[in-house]
N, C-alpha and C positions, 0 to 999 in steps of 0.2 A: 502576638498572643501569648497568654500564660494561663495556667490552671492553678487556682488557689482556693482551698477550702470548698471544693465541689462547685466552683464557679469557673467558667471560661471567660476570660477578659480579652476582648479583641480590640485592637487599636488600628485604625486606618492609617497606613503610611502613604498611600496614594489612592486616587480615585479617578474614575472615568466620568465623562460628561453624562449627566443623568442619574448618577449613583445617589442613593439616599444618604450615604456616609459623607462626612467631611474629614479632611486630613487632620489627624491628631485626636479625633473623637474616639473615646473608649466606650464600648458597650459590653455589659456583663450578662452572661447567660447562665442560668442554673442548670447544672448537669443532672438530669433525671435518671438516665440509664446509659451505660456505655459498655460495648462489647467489641469483639474483634472486627465486626463489619458495620456496626451502626452506632450513632451518637444521638441520643434523644435529649433535648434541652428545652428549657422554658425561657422564652424571650422576656424582656423587661415588661412588655404589655400583657403578659400572662398566657400568650398562646404557646402551644407546645409544637416543636418542630423536630423532625427526624431526618438526620443526614446519613446517607449510606456511603461507605467507602468505595472508591472507584480506583482502578489501576491507572497509573499515569500512562500517557501515550508512549513515553520512552520505554517503560517497562514492557508494555504490550508489544511495541515494535521489536524489542530484543527477543521476546518470547516467539514472535512470529518469524524472525530471522532464523531462529534455530529450527524451524519446521517448514522452511520454504526453500525452493530451489529455482534459481533463475535459469531460463533457457537462453541460448544464444539468440541474437536478434534474427528475425525472419523478414524477408522482403519477397513479396509475390506480385505478379501481375494480376490485377482484378479482371474478372471476366467482363467483356464488353456486352452491353445490353443490346447494341446494334452493331453489325459488322463494320459500319462506317463511323461508329462512335469513337470518341476520344479515349485513349488508353490511360489507365490510372494504376498507380502502385500503392500497395499497402505495406508499410514498414511498421513492424511491431516487436516489442520485447515483452515476453510473457513470463510470469512467475507462477510456479505451481505451489500452492499452499496445502500442506498435508494436514490431516486430522491430528489433533493432539495425541501424543503417545506417551509412553512411560518416560520418566526423566532419564536422560542419558541414552535413550534408545536411538539407534542410527536412523537416518532418513530412509524411507522406502526407496528402492531403486526404480527408475523409470525404464520401461521397455525401450529398446532402440528405435522402435517404430513410432514413438510419440511425436517426435519432430516431423517425421515424414507425414504422419496423419494430420497434424496441425497445418502443414503447408498445403496438403491436398484440399483440406476443408476451406482454408482461407482463400486459396486461389479460385475456388468455386463461387466466391462472393462477387457481387457487382458493386459499383460505386454507390448506387442508391441504397444498398444494404448496409453501408458503413459510414454514411455521411452525417450521422448525428450520434451523440453519446448514448442516447437511449437505444439505438440500433446496435451499437458496439456492446452494450450491456447484454443484449440478447445473444450476441455472438459468444461472449464469455460463458454464458450459461450453456450454450450448445457445445462449446469446446470442453466444458467440464463433463458433460454427458459422453462425448466421444472419447476423451482421453482417460477417464477414470478406470475403465477396464484394464488399461495397460499398466496401472499402478495398483492393481488388486483392490480397487474401490476405496483407496485410502486418500484420495484427493478431496480436500474440503472445498477449495475454490481455485479459480484462475484469476490472477491479478494482472492487469495491464500496467506495466511500468513506464512504457513510452509508446506512442503511436503517432504515425504520420500518414496521411492519405494525400497523394500528390499526383500530378500528371507530369512533373518535371524531374528529369534524371538528376539534376544538380541537387534537388532536395533529398533524393535517395542517397546520393553520395555524402551529403551532409549528415544524414541520419547514421549511416554506417561509420562515418569518421569518429563518432562518439565512442565506438567500441573497439577501435583499432589501437593496439599497443604501440607505444613509441618504439621505433626501430632501435636496436641496441647499438651503442657506439662501436665503431670498428677499432681494432687495435692500432691501425695506422693513425687515426685521428688522435688517439691518446698519446702516441709518440710525438706527433707534431706539436702538441700543447706543452710538452716538457721543455 
């Protein structure tokens, strides 16, 4: 694309199936108004269209990273619905997303009881309360309500980074292995390689 004499000239370099554009086709739009957040332009057929600037996902992710804190993974036994029922494990990695703050401001600190409270709440759940994404969404909302007082009301949301619900211990081990650091090489191994 290029802007020349108050016109935006756009040339398609690639298309997807069903697009109205064809590769190599150039369409010119008259720029009616432009500011920091919007672009209003007149299409070749005379209709006026307004485009609003959006943040790129990468920029938004960087912004979020600066205001989020990942918790260590949690593994709990889910409460059985019947004493003779099959046992299940909930393996979850949570991220606490804080409300926007002033630029350069440090992240709020979490009370040491946050993890303990999350474990206590999650272990009170049953398999039927966590077996769909809709139900997990409700748990996130409840965790937000329960944990927010420990952060002075500064938590904006709780994000689930990874979740596994299983009845097999091997699956729990697999989940946890994602978070284990590789053991450091011993000095004896380094000497043997020389």
